N, C-alpha and C positions, 0 to 999 in steps of 0.2 A: 311400716313398723320397723323393718330392718335398718333403714335409712335414719329413722327417729333415734333408735338405740345407738347407732354410730355417732350421731351428733351429740348425744349425751355424754358419751365416752370421751369424745375430743374435747367437749367443753369443760369436763371434769379435769382432764389433764391441763388444760389451759389456765382455769381458775386456780388450780393447786399451784402451778408454776408462778403465777402472779402473787399468790399470797405468800409463798415461800420466799420469792425474790424481794418482795417489799418489806419483809422483816429484816432483811440485810441492806435495804436501800437500793435494790437493784430490780425494780418491778419489771422493766423492760426485758432485761436478760432472763428473768424468770419466766415471762410469758413466751419468750422465743423457746426456751428449753421445754416449757410445758407444751407448746405447739408441736415440737419435734417429737416429744414423748407420745403425744396423741396420735400423730401420723404413723410412728413406729408400731404403736398398738393396733391401728386399723390394718396396717400392712400385714402384721403378724396374724391378725384375725382371718384375712383373706388367704394367706398361706395355709392356715389350719383348717379351712373349711371342709377339706376332704378327710379330716381326721375324726374318727367317729368318737363318741363320747366314751365307749368302752376302752378305746385305746388310751385316751387321757387318763381315765380312772386306773387302768392297768399300770400305766407308767408312774403314776403317783404312788400306787401301792408298792410297786417294785422299788422305787426309790427309798420309800420309807423303810421297807424290809432290809434293804442294803445298808442303810445307815444304822439301823438298829443292831444288825449284826456286827458292824464295825465297833459300835459302842460296847457290846457284849465281849468281843474279842479283846479290846484294848483295856477293859475295866480291870481284869485280874492281873494284867502284866505291866500296867503303868506305874506300879510301885518300884519296879526294877528298871524303869527307863529314866535315864537322867533328865532332869527338868528341861534342859535346853532342847532335848529331842522329843519331848512329849507332843507338842503341837506339830512338829513335822511328821511324827508317826501317825497322829490322828488325821491329818490331812491326806497323807498317802493311802492309808487304809480305808478311810471314809470315801476318798475319791474312787478307788478301784471298786469297792463293794457297792457303793452308791450307783456309780455308772453301770456296772453289771446288772444291778437290780432294776435299773431304769430300762435297760435294754431288753431284759427278759419280760418285764412288765408291759412294755409297748408291744412286744411280739404276741404275748398271751392275751393282751387286752383287746386284740383285733377280734377275738371270738366272744367277748363279753357283751352281753345285752342287758340292758337296765331298763325294764319296762316302767312307764309312768313318768320318766324324767325327759324334760324338754331339751332339744339341741337349739339353743336360742338363735345362734347366729346362722345356722343352716337352715332354720325354718322347718326341720323334721321333728315332729313331736310324738309320733305314734309308732309303735313296733309294727302295726299293721302295713306300713310302707315297705317293710322288708320283703324281697321277692327272691325266691330260689330258682335258679336256671337248671333246667334239665338238659341232658345231652343232646336230645333230638332238636331242641329249639336253638341251641348254640350252633350246631351244624348247619341247620336250616339258614340262619344268617338274617332272617328278616327282622329279628328282634333289634339288630344293630341300626337298621334303617328306621324303625319305629321310635327307638330312643333318641336318634340323631334329630328326628322331627320334632321332638319335645312332647310327644303324646305319653311317653312313659318317663318317669323321673323317681328319684329316691335311691334306696340302697339295693344293690343286686348282689347276691351272695352265691358264689360257686363253691360247693362242698369239695373238699380234697378228693373224695371218691369219685366225684363226676369228672374232675380234671384228670384223675388217673385213668378213668375210662376213655376219655379223649386222647390221651397219650398212648394207650393201648392200641386204639383204632388207628392213630397216626403211624404207629409202628408195625401195622399189619402187613404181611407179605402180599395181600391183595392190593393191587394198585388203585382200585376204585374206593375201598375202605380207607386206605392211606390218604388219599386225596381228601376225602370227607373229614377225617381227623385233623389234618392240617388246617383245613378250611375252619374248623371249629375253633382251633387254637388262635388263628389269625383273627377271627371275629372277636374273641375275648380280649386279644391285645388291642384291637381297635376301640373296644367298648371302654377299656381302662383310660383311654386318652380323652374321653368325652367329659366335658366340664359339668353338664347338668345331671349326671348319675355318678354313683360311687360303686364301683365294682371291686369286691374284696374276695380273697380265698379264705375259707374257713376250714378248721382242722377237725371239727366235730365228726366222729364216726360212730358207728354201732357194730362192734366187732361180732356180736352174736347174730346179726342180721346179714344174710349173704347177698340177697338181691339189691341192686342199686336203687330200683324204683321203691322198694320197701324202706331202704334207708332214707330216701328223700322224703317219704311220707312221714316218717318218724321224726326227722329233723324239723320238718314244717310244723308239725304238731308241738314240738318242744319250743320253737322259737315264735310260734304264733305268726308264721309267715305265709305268703302266697307261693304258689308254684306256677311258673311259666313253662308251658310244654306244648309239644305238638302231638304227643303220644296219647291216643284215644283211650287206651286201657289204663294208663296212668291217670288220666283225667277222671275217669269213673271211680277208680280206687280211692283217689284223694277226696272226691266229693262224698263217698260213703263214710270217710273219716271226719267230715265236717271241715275240710280244708278248702279255702278259695283257690280257684284255678283260673289262670289266664291262658286260654288257647288261641294260639296265633291262627291256626286253621279256621276256627270259628270266627275270629275277627275278619279274616279274608273273606269268608263267606258272606258275612253281614255286609261288607263294603263293596260287594259286587254290584254291578248296575241292576236295578229292578227292570224285569222285563214282563209285559202284560200280554194276555192272549190277544191275538191279532196283529201284534208288532211283527215287522219283517226284518230279516237279517241275511247277511250273506255268509255262507259257510262252505268250507271244503270238505267233502265226504271222503274219508280215508279207508273205512272198513264197513263190514256188515255188522248188524246188530244181533241181539240174542233171538229176537222174535222174527218171524217170517217177513221178508222183504224189507226190513229195516236196514237203514244207513246210519253210520256214526260219524260225526265231526266234532271239532273242538273250537271254542272260542279262544281268543288270545290270552285270557286269564285262566284257561284250563278247563272251563266248564264244558261238560259233555252235552252235545246236541244230538238228540235222537230224530232221525227223519223217517217219517212213515212213508213206505214204498220208495225208500231211497237207495235200496241195494243195486238197482240198475244204474244209479248215478255214481258209483264209487269212482273216484279219480276226477271228478268234476266239482267246479264251484257253482252253486245254485243259490237262488234266492228262495228263502223259506219263511213261513208264517207260524208264529208261536200258537200252540193249542193249549198247553198247560205247562207248569213249572212244578217240579218236585224237589223240595228242600229236605235234606237229610244232615245228619251230624257229620257224615263223610264228605259232604259237598252237595252240589245242586245240579240237577239234570233238567234239561229243557226239551219238551217234546214238540215236534213241529211236523208241518207237512209242506210240501213244495207249494210255492205261491200259487201255481196254477190250480192244483188240487183244492187248496183252501178256498179260492175265489169260486170255483165250481160249486163246492158245498154251500158257501154263503149264498150263492145265486138260487140254488135249489131250495134252500131254506126260506128264501124270501118269497117263493111263488106260493 
């Protein structure tokens, strides 16, 4: 569809150039100029692909207000300006106020959302594609890998209060927190360079709301946006408010390999479990493996057989027995 629209635009410029040129007896020159104009229009369209519709509308409104102010300023004083200087004065005042209005409109327009209007060239049509990034998911960093792989696309908004929280963490005297904050800022910088997504900072704030999570929920409701987070509590609060949530931890749990009772695996037992004689190990993806009668095997790598799997919102636990114990039980059951 997008290629078809671009072809129509180029053809329109080409035909217009031919018709204008033929009127002056220079159809070939007109065709060349039309083709050049069409190419320039397509190049401009590609350059503006990351500019939101709100930014464009904001810029046009700002430019219009600037020119209106210039007209209102010059209207009462043009009677005292000599005729030869009127056009010069209009040009200077209009240029200054129009340019200033355009810059202010472009800046403020970044936060302008216009539901129901289609972004034809970008293929984004619905406000539901807007996603708000939480502090936890930015620091975690996996959102960048997922976006880079193409599984997530569209518009990602980072509220100013989230950015301020990241900066506060990055300036923390605690070295661990400081490293986490700086990692989050690096992740945002990396995501801004990705071509398939649009990452923008928005200025909206809710001064009467103190907690960052509550502000994020309020902003998501106001913008009809989804929240991407790793925070379990924020996940639940947002769902209570009817807000769609994309939880990276839940995605990671879903994507973990499925294990069935009876399957064997190799695991290193590192500590004892909560129950008597249990040993605890972990798979490479962080999944906890509970080994029955594995306390005596702490510090060793053993073959275990899966007996059951417990899936929770916090993660997945695999309950196992040593391969020898499992085979003995199977043999007794078969008798």
